[in-house]
mmCIF file as gemmi writes it, N, C-alpha and C atoms, coordinates in Angstrom:
data_model
loop_
_atom_site.group_PDB
_atom_site.id
_atom_site.type_symbol
_atom_site.label_atom_id
_atom_site.label_alt_id
_atom_site.label_comp_id
_atom_site.label_asym_id
_atom_site.label_entity_id
_atom_site.label_seq_id
_atom_site.pdbx_PDB_ins_code
_atom_site.Cartn_x
_atom_site.Cartn_y
_atom_site.Cartn_z
_atom_site.occupancy
_atom_site.B_iso_or_equiv
_atom_site.pdbx_formal_charge
_atom_site.auth_seq_id
_atom_site.auth_asym_id
_atom_site.pdbx_PDB_model_num
ATOM 1 N N . MET Axp A 1 ? -11.53 -4.37 -2.558 1 0 ? 1 A 1
ATOM 2 C CA . MET Axp A 1 ? -10.723 -5.547 -2.437 1 0 ? 1 A 1
ATOM 3 C C . MET Axp A 1 ? -9.761 -5.397 -1.251 1 0 ? 1 A 1
ATOM 4 N N . VAL Axp A 2 ? -9.147 -4.235 -1.151 1 0 ? 2 A 1
ATOM 5 C CA . VAL Axp A 2 ? -8.207 -4.001 -0.046 1 0 ? 2 A 1
ATOM 6 C C . VAL Axp A 2 ? -8.932 -4.131 1.289 1 0 ? 2 A 1
ATOM 7 N N . ASN Axp A 3 ? -10.145 -3.629 1.343 1 0 ? 3 A 1
ATOM 8 C CA . ASN Axp A 3 ? -10.923 -3.725 2.581 1 0 ? 3 A 1
ATOM 9 C C . ASN Axp A 3 ? -11.207 -5.18 2.934 1 0 ? 3 A 1
ATOM 10 N N . TRP Axp A 4 ? -11.483 -6.014 1.936 1 0 ? 4 A 1
ATOM 11 C CA . TRP Axp A 4 ? -11.709 -7.44 2.186 1 0 ? 4 A 1
ATOM 12 C C . TRP Axp A 4 ? -10.458 -8.066 2.797 1 0 ? 4 A 1
ATOM 13 N N . TYR Axp A 5 ? -9.293 -7.759 2.217 1 0 ? 5 A 1
ATOM 14 C CA . TYR Axp A 5 ? -8.043 -8.298 2.765 1 0 ? 5 A 1
ATOM 15 C C . TYR Axp A 5 ? -7.823 -7.823 4.195 1 0 ? 5 A 1
ATOM 16 N N . ASN Axp A 6 ? -8.087 -6.552 4.456 1 0 ? 6 A 1
ATOM 17 C CA . ASN Axp A 6 ? -7.925 -6.032 5.817 1 0 ? 6 A 1
ATOM 18 C C . ASN Axp A 6 ? -8.83 -6.768 6.807 1 0 ? 6 A 1
ATOM 19 N N . THR Axp A 7 ? -10.074 -7.005 6.408 1 0 ? 7 A 1
ATOM 20 C CA . THR Axp A 7 ? -11.017 -7.714 7.274 1 0 ? 7 A 1
ATOM 21 C C . THR Axp A 7 ? -10.542 -9.137 7.537 1 0 ? 7 A 1
ATOM 22 N N . GLN Axp A 8 ? -10.099 -9.819 6.496 1 0 ? 8 A 1
ATOM 23 C CA . GLN Axp A 8 ? -9.619 -11.184 6.648 1 0 ? 8 A 1
ATOM 24 C C . GLN Axp A 8 ? -8.386 -11.242 7.551 1 0 ? 8 A 1
ATOM 25 N N . LEU Axp A 9 ? -7.502 -10.276 7.402 1 0 ? 9 A 1
ATOM 26 C CA . LEU Axp A 9 ? -6.31 -10.22 8.259 1 0 ? 9 A 1
ATOM 27 C C . LEU Axp A 9 ? -6.702 -10.044 9.723 1 0 ? 9 A 1
ATOM 28 N N . LEU Axp A 10 ? -7.628 -9.142 9.986 1 0 ? 10 A 1
ATOM 29 C CA . LEU Axp A 10 ? -8.078 -8.933 11.366 1 0 ? 10 A 1
ATOM 30 C C . LEU Axp A 10 ? -8.689 -10.199 11.941 1 0 ? 10 A 1
ATOM 31 N N . GLU Axp A 11 ? -9.53 -10.856 11.155 1 0 ? 11 A 1
ATOM 32 C CA . GLU Axp A 11 ? -10.159 -12.085 11.638 1 0 ? 11 A 1
ATOM 33 C C . GLU Axp A 11 ? -9.116 -13.168 11.913 1 0 ? 11 A 1
ATOM 34 N N . GLU Axp A 12 ? -8.15 -13.302 11.018 1 0 ? 12 A 1
ATOM 35 C CA . GLU Axp A 12 ? -7.129 -14.334 11.196 1 0 ? 12 A 1
ATOM 36 C C . GLU Axp A 12 ? -6.267 -14.052 12.423 1 0 ? 12 A 1
ATOM 37 N N . ARG Axp A 13 ? -5.964 -12.796 12.642 1 0 ? 13 A 1
ATOM 38 C CA . ARG Axp A 13 ? -5.113 -12.437 13.786 1 0 ? 13 A 1
ATOM 39 C C . ARG Axp A 13 ? -5.835 -12.577 15.119 1 0 ? 13 A 1
ATOM 40 N N . ARG Axp A 14 ? -7.164 -12.595 15.082 1 0 ? 14 A 1
ATOM 41 C CA . ARG Axp A 14 ? -7.934 -12.7 16.331 1 0 ? 14 A 1
ATOM 42 C C . ARG Axp A 14 ? -8.122 -14.135 16.806 1 0 ? 14 A 1
ATOM 43 N N . VAL Axp A 15 ? -7.861 -15.111 15.957 1 0 ? 15 A 1
ATOM 44 C CA . VAL Axp A 15 ? -8.014 -16.499 16.396 1 0 ? 15 A 1
ATOM 45 C C . VAL Axp A 15 ? -6.901 -16.828 17.375 1 0 ? 15 A 1
ATOM 46 N N . PRO Axp A 16 ? -7.136 -17.795 18.269 1 0 ? 16 A 1
ATOM 47 C CA . PRO Axp A 16 ? -6.132 -18.123 19.289 1 0 ? 16 A 1
ATOM 48 C C . PRO Axp A 16 ? -4.746 -18.433 18.713 1 0 ? 16 A 1
ATOM 49 N N . VAL Axp A 17 ? -4.705 -19.157 17.601 1 0 ? 17 A 1
ATOM 50 C CA . VAL Axp A 17 ? -3.425 -19.485 16.965 1 0 ? 17 A 1
ATOM 51 C C . VAL Axp A 17 ? -3.546 -19.137 15.482 1 0 ? 17 A 1
ATOM 52 N N . PRO Axp A 18 ? -3.15 -17.911 15.118 1 0 ? 18 A 1
ATOM 53 C CA . PRO Axp A 18 ? -3.265 -17.497 13.713 1 0 ? 18 A 1
ATOM 54 C C . PRO Axp A 18 ? -2.405 -18.379 12.8 1 0 ? 18 A 1
ATOM 55 N N . ASN Axp A 19 ? -2.93 -18.633 11.622 1 0 ? 19 A 1
ATOM 56 C CA . ASN Axp A 19 ? -2.2 -19.368 10.601 1 0 ? 19 A 1
ATOM 57 C C . ASN Axp A 19 ? -1.277 -18.371 9.899 1 0 ? 19 A 1
ATOM 58 N N . GLU Axp A 20 ? 0.001 -18.448 10.203 1 0 ? 20 A 1
ATOM 59 C CA . GLU Axp A 20 ? 0.952 -17.466 9.666 1 0 ? 20 A 1
ATOM 60 C C . GLU Axp A 20 ? 1.06 -17.516 8.142 1 0 ? 20 A 1
ATOM 61 N N . ASP Axp A 21 ? 0.882 -18.706 7.567 1 0 ? 21 A 1
ATOM 62 C CA . ASP Axp A 21 ? 0.9 -18.806 6.105 1 0 ? 21 A 1
ATOM 63 C C . ASP Axp A 21 ? -0.257 -18.021 5.503 1 0 ? 21 A 1
ATOM 64 N N . ARG Axp A 22 ? -1.424 -18.151 6.11 1 0 ? 22 A 1
ATOM 65 C CA . ARG Axp A 22 ? -2.598 -17.402 5.624 1 0 ? 22 A 1
ATOM 66 C C . ARG Axp A 22 ? -2.393 -15.905 5.814 1 0 ? 22 A 1
ATOM 67 N N . VAL Axp A 23 ? -1.825 -15.504 6.942 1 0 ? 23 A 1
ATOM 68 C CA . VAL Axp A 23 ? -1.552 -14.087 7.184 1 0 ? 23 A 1
ATOM 69 C C . VAL Axp A 23 ? -0.638 -13.547 6.084 1 0 ? 23 A 1
ATOM 70 N N . GLU Axp A 24 ? 0.398 -14.288 5.747 1 0 ? 24 A 1
ATOM 71 C CA . GLU Axp A 24 ? 1.323 -13.835 4.701 1 0 ? 24 A 1
ATOM 72 C C . GLU Axp A 24 ? 0.651 -13.78 3.337 1 0 ? 24 A 1
ATOM 73 N N . GLU Axp A 25 ? -0.211 -14.774 3.039 1 0 ? 25 A 1
ATOM 74 C CA . GLU Axp A 25 ? -0.96 -14.76 1.776 1 0 ? 25 A 1
ATOM 75 C C . GLU Axp A 25 ? -1.866 -13.53 1.709 1 0 ? 25 A 1
ATOM 76 N N . LEU Axp A 26 ? -2.541 -13.253 2.799 1 0 ? 26 A 1
ATOM 77 C CA . LEU Axp A 26 ? -3.441 -12.094 2.828 1 0 ? 26 A 1
ATOM 78 C C . LEU Axp A 26 ? -2.678 -10.787 2.684 1 0 ? 26 A 1
ATOM 79 N N . LYS Axp A 27 ? -1.534 -10.69 3.328 1 0 ? 27 A 1
ATOM 80 C CA . LYS Axp A 27 ? -0.712 -9.476 3.19 1 0 ? 27 A 1
ATOM 81 C C . LYS Axp A 27 ? -0.262 -9.294 1.745 1 0 ? 27 A 1
ATOM 82 N N . ALA Axp A 28 ? 0.173 -10.374 1.124 1 0 ? 28 A 1
ATOM 83 C CA . ALA Axp A 28 ? 0.624 -10.303 -0.27 1 0 ? 28 A 1
ATOM 84 C C . ALA Axp A 28 ? -0.533 -9.915 -1.189 1 0 ? 28 A 1
ATOM 85 N N . GLY Axp A 29 ? -1.695 -10.472 -0.944 1 0 ? 29 A 1
ATOM 86 C CA . GLY Axp A 29 ? -2.866 -10.122 -1.742 1 0 ? 29 A 1
ATOM 87 C C . GLY Axp A 29 ? -3.252 -8.666 -1.587 1 0 ? 29 A 1
ATOM 88 N N . ARG Axp A 30 ? -3.175 -8.179 -0.351 1 0 ? 30 A 1
ATOM 89 C CA . ARG Axp A 30 ? -3.485 -6.768 -0.105 1 0 ? 30 A 1
ATOM 90 C C . ARG Axp A 30 ? -2.503 -5.863 -0.827 1 0 ? 30 A 1
ATOM 91 N N . GLU Axp A 31 ? -1.217 -6.203 -0.759 1 0 ? 31 A 1
ATOM 92 C CA . GLU Axp A 31 ? -0.208 -5.396 -1.451 1 0 ? 31 A 1
ATOM 93 C C . GLU Axp A 31 ? -0.429 -5.405 -2.964 1 0 ? 31 A 1
ATOM 94 N N . ALA Axp A 32 ? -0.801 -6.555 -3.514 1 0 ? 32 A 1
ATOM 95 C CA . ALA Axp A 32 ? -1.075 -6.644 -4.95 1 0 ? 32 A 1
ATOM 96 C C . ALA Axp A 32 ? -2.285 -5.783 -5.319 1 0 ? 32 A 1
ATOM 97 N N . ALA Axp A 33 ? -3.314 -5.819 -4.48 1 0 ? 33 A 1
ATOM 98 C CA . ALA Axp A 33 ? -4.503 -5.006 -4.736 1 0 ? 33 A 1
ATOM 99 C C . ALA Axp A 33 ? -4.179 -3.518 -4.68 1 0 ? 33 A 1
ATOM 100 N N . LEU Axp A 34 ? -3.354 -3.128 -3.737 1 0 ? 34 A 1
ATOM 101 C CA . LEU Axp A 34 ? -2.938 -1.723 -3.646 1 0 ? 34 A 1
ATOM 102 C C . LEU Axp A 34 ? -2.139 -1.311 -4.886 1 0 ? 34 A 1
ATOM 103 N N . ALA Axp A 35 ? -1.249 -2.186 -5.326 1 0 ? 35 A 1
ATOM 104 C CA . ALA Axp A 35 ? -0.442 -1.888 -6.518 1 0 ? 35 A 1
ATOM 105 C C . ALA Axp A 35 ? -1.33 -1.797 -7.758 1 0 ? 35 A 1
ATOM 106 N N . ASP Axp A 36 ? -2.295 -2.713 -7.878 1 0 ? 36 A 1
ATOM 107 C CA . ASP Axp A 36 ? -3.205 -2.666 -9.028 1 0 ? 36 A 1
ATOM 108 C C . ASP Axp A 36 ? -4.034 -1.393 -9.003 1 0 ? 36 A 1
ATOM 109 N N . GLY Axp A 37 ? -4.474 -0.993 -7.819 1 0 ? 37 A 1
ATOM 110 C CA . GLY Axp A 37 ? -5.238 0.252 -7.706 1 0 ? 37 A 1
ATOM 111 C C . GLY Axp A 37 ? -4.426 1.457 -8.137 1 0 ? 37 A 1
ATOM 112 N N . ALA Axp A 38 ? -3.165 1.492 -7.758 1 0 ? 38 A 1
ATOM 113 C CA . ALA Axp A 38 ? -2.295 2.595 -8.162 1 0 ? 38 A 1
ATOM 114 C C . ALA Axp A 38 ? -2.059 2.562 -9.669 1 0 ? 38 A 1
ATOM 115 N N . GLN Axp A 39 ? -1.928 1.359 -10.222 1 0 ? 39 A 1
ATOM 116 C CA . GLN Axp A 39 ? -1.693 1.226 -11.658 1 0 ? 39 A 1
ATOM 117 C C . GLN Axp A 39 ? -2.908 1.675 -12.461 1 0 ? 39 A 1
ATOM 118 N N . LEU Axp A 40 ? -4.098 1.483 -11.92 1 0 ? 40 A 1
ATOM 119 C CA . LEU Axp A 40 ? -5.311 1.89 -12.626 1 0 ? 40 A 1
ATOM 120 C C . LEU Axp A 40 ? -5.357 3.392 -12.886 1 0 ? 40 A 1
ATOM 121 N N . ALA Axp A 41 ? -4.695 4.15 -12.043 1 0 ? 41 A 1
ATOM 122 C CA . ALA Axp A 41 ? -4.705 5.611 -12.198 1 0 ? 41 A 1
ATOM 123 C C . ALA Axp A 41 ? -4.104 6.044 -13.523 1 0 ? 41 A 1
ATOM 124 N N . THR Axp A 42 ? -3.165 5.253 -14.049 1 0 ? 42 A 1
ATOM 125 C CA . THR Axp A 42 ? -2.502 5.639 -15.299 1 0 ? 42 A 1
ATOM 126 C C . THR Axp A 42 ? -2.663 4.589 -16.398 1 0 ? 42 A 1
ATOM 127 N N . ALA Axp A 43 ? -3.498 3.596 -16.154 1 0 ? 43 A 1
ATOM 128 C CA . ALA Axp A 43 ? -3.655 2.497 -17.114 1 0 ? 43 A 1
ATOM 129 C C . ALA Axp A 43 ? -4.443 2.92 -18.341 1 0 ? 43 A 1
ATOM 130 N N . ASP Axp A 44 ? -4.042 2.347 -19.476 1 0 ? 44 A 1
ATOM 131 C CA . ASP Axp A 44 ? -4.838 2.55 -20.682 1 0 ? 44 A 1
ATOM 132 C C . ASP Axp A 44 ? -6.054 1.623 -20.601 1 0 ? 44 A 1
ATOM 133 N N . PRO Axp A 45 ? -7.027 1.79 -21.491 1 0 ? 45 A 1
ATOM 134 C CA . PRO Axp A 45 ? -8.241 0.971 -21.404 1 0 ? 45 A 1
ATOM 135 C C . PRO Axp A 45 ? -7.969 -0.537 -21.455 1 0 ? 45 A 1
ATOM 136 N N . GLN Axp A 46 ? -7.001 -0.971 -22.234 1 0 ? 46 A 1
ATOM 137 C CA . GLN Axp A 46 ? -6.686 -2.393 -22.325 1 0 ? 46 A 1
ATOM 138 C C . GLN Axp A 46 ? -6.161 -2.922 -20.992 1 0 ? 46 A 1
ATOM 139 N N . GLU Axp A 47 ? -5.247 -2.195 -20.374 1 0 ? 47 A 1
ATOM 140 C CA . GLU Axp A 47 ? -4.687 -2.616 -19.087 1 0 ? 47 A 1
ATOM 141 C C . GLU Axp A 47 ? -5.751 -2.582 -17.994 1 0 ? 47 A 1
ATOM 142 N N . ALA Axp A 48 ? -6.596 -1.567 -18.006 1 0 ? 48 A 1
ATOM 143 C CA . ALA Axp A 48 ? -7.68 -1.48 -17.024 1 0 ? 48 A 1
ATOM 144 C C . ALA Axp A 48 ? -8.628 -2.665 -17.182 1 0 ? 48 A 1
ATOM 145 N N . GLY Axp A 49 ? -8.895 -3.051 -18.412 1 0 ? 49 A 1
ATOM 146 C CA . GLY Axp A 49 ? -9.75 -4.214 -18.657 1 0 ? 49 A 1
ATOM 147 C C . GLY Axp A 49 ? -9.126 -5.494 -18.147 1 0 ? 49 A 1
ATOM 148 N N . ARG Axp A 50 ? -7.806 -5.631 -18.305 1 0 ? 50 A 1
ATOM 149 C CA . ARG Axp A 50 ? -7.113 -6.825 -17.829 1 0 ? 50 A 1
ATOM 150 C C . ARG Axp A 50 ? -7.2 -6.913 -16.307 1 0 ? 50 A 1
ATOM 151 N N . ILE Axp A 51 ? -6.958 -5.801 -15.63 1 0 ? 51 A 1
ATOM 152 C CA . ILE Axp A 51 ? -7.022 -5.778 -14.168 1 0 ? 51 A 1
ATOM 153 C C . ILE Axp A 51 ? -8.446 -6.087 -13.705 1 0 ? 51 A 1
ATOM 154 N N . ALA Axp A 52 ? -9.435 -5.512 -14.36 1 0 ? 52 A 1
ATOM 155 C CA . ALA Axp A 52 ? -10.829 -5.771 -13.997 1 0 ? 52 A 1
ATOM 156 C C . ALA Axp A 52 ? -11.171 -7.244 -14.179 1 0 ? 52 A 1
ATOM 157 N N . ALA Axp A 53 ? -10.679 -7.85 -15.237 1 0 ? 53 A 1
ATOM 158 C CA . ALA Axp A 53 ? -10.957 -9.264 -15.492 1 0 ? 53 A 1
ATOM 159 C C . ALA Axp A 53 ? -10.345 -10.152 -14.408 1 0 ? 53 A 1
ATOM 160 N N . VAL Axp A 54 ? -9.147 -9.812 -13.965 1 0 ? 54 A 1
ATOM 161 C CA . VAL Axp A 54 ? -8.487 -10.587 -12.908 1 0 ? 54 A 1
ATOM 162 C C . VAL Axp A 54 ? -9.319 -10.548 -11.633 1 0 ? 54 A 1
ATOM 163 N N . TYR Axp A 55 ? -9.786 -9.37 -11.257 1 0 ? 55 A 1
ATOM 164 C CA . TYR Axp A 55 ? -10.566 -9.253 -10.033 1 0 ? 55 A 1
ATOM 165 C C . TYR Axp A 55 ? -11.956 -9.857 -10.177 1 0 ? 55 A 1
ATOM 166 N N . ALA Axp A 56 ? -12.549 -9.786 -11.353 1 0 ? 56 A 1
ATOM 167 C CA . ALA Axp A 56 ? -13.849 -10.429 -11.576 1 0 ? 56 A 1
ATOM 168 C C . ALA Axp A 56 ? -13.714 -11.936 -11.412 1 0 ? 56 A 1
ATOM 169 N N . ALA Axp A 57 ? -12.626 -12.497 -11.902 1 0 ? 57 A 1
ATOM 170 C CA . ALA Axp A 57 ? -12.405 -13.935 -11.774 1 0 ? 57 A 1
ATOM 171 C C . ALA Axp A 57 ? -12.198 -14.33 -10.307 1 0 ? 57 A 1
ATOM 172 N N . ARG Axp A 58 ? -11.575 -13.485 -9.551 1 0 ? 58 A 1
ATOM 173 C CA . ARG Axp A 58 ? -11.355 -13.777 -8.117 1 0 ? 58 A 1
ATOM 174 C C . ARG Axp A 58 ? -12.658 -13.779 -7.34 1 0 ? 58 A 1
ATOM 175 N N . LEU Axp A 59 ? -13.607 -12.997 -7.781 1 0 ? 59 A 1
ATOM 176 C CA . LEU Axp A 59 ? -14.879 -12.885 -7.064 1 0 ? 59 A 1
ATOM 177 C C . LEU Axp A 59 ? -15.834 -14.041 -7.353 1 0 ? 59 A 1
ATOM 178 N N . LYS Axp A 60 ? -15.53 -14.837 -8.35 1 0 ? 60 A 1
ATOM 179 C CA . LYS Axp A 60 ? -16.418 -15.959 -8.7 1 0 ? 60 A 1
ATOM 180 C C . LYS Axp A 60 ? -16.288 -17.089 -7.722 1 0 ? 60 A 1
């Protein structure tokens, strides 16, 4: 997920006039993904399932 955000950020920054709102949304999404990844390291099965469900819904 973090890699997807990084790719999107690079693409947005390469356009002649980047959409700053989109750049900020992508940065926030990347930070959330990084935080969720760190939380997974100590998450119980219920919390891990909740995080997985959130990301599965985003991929639809």
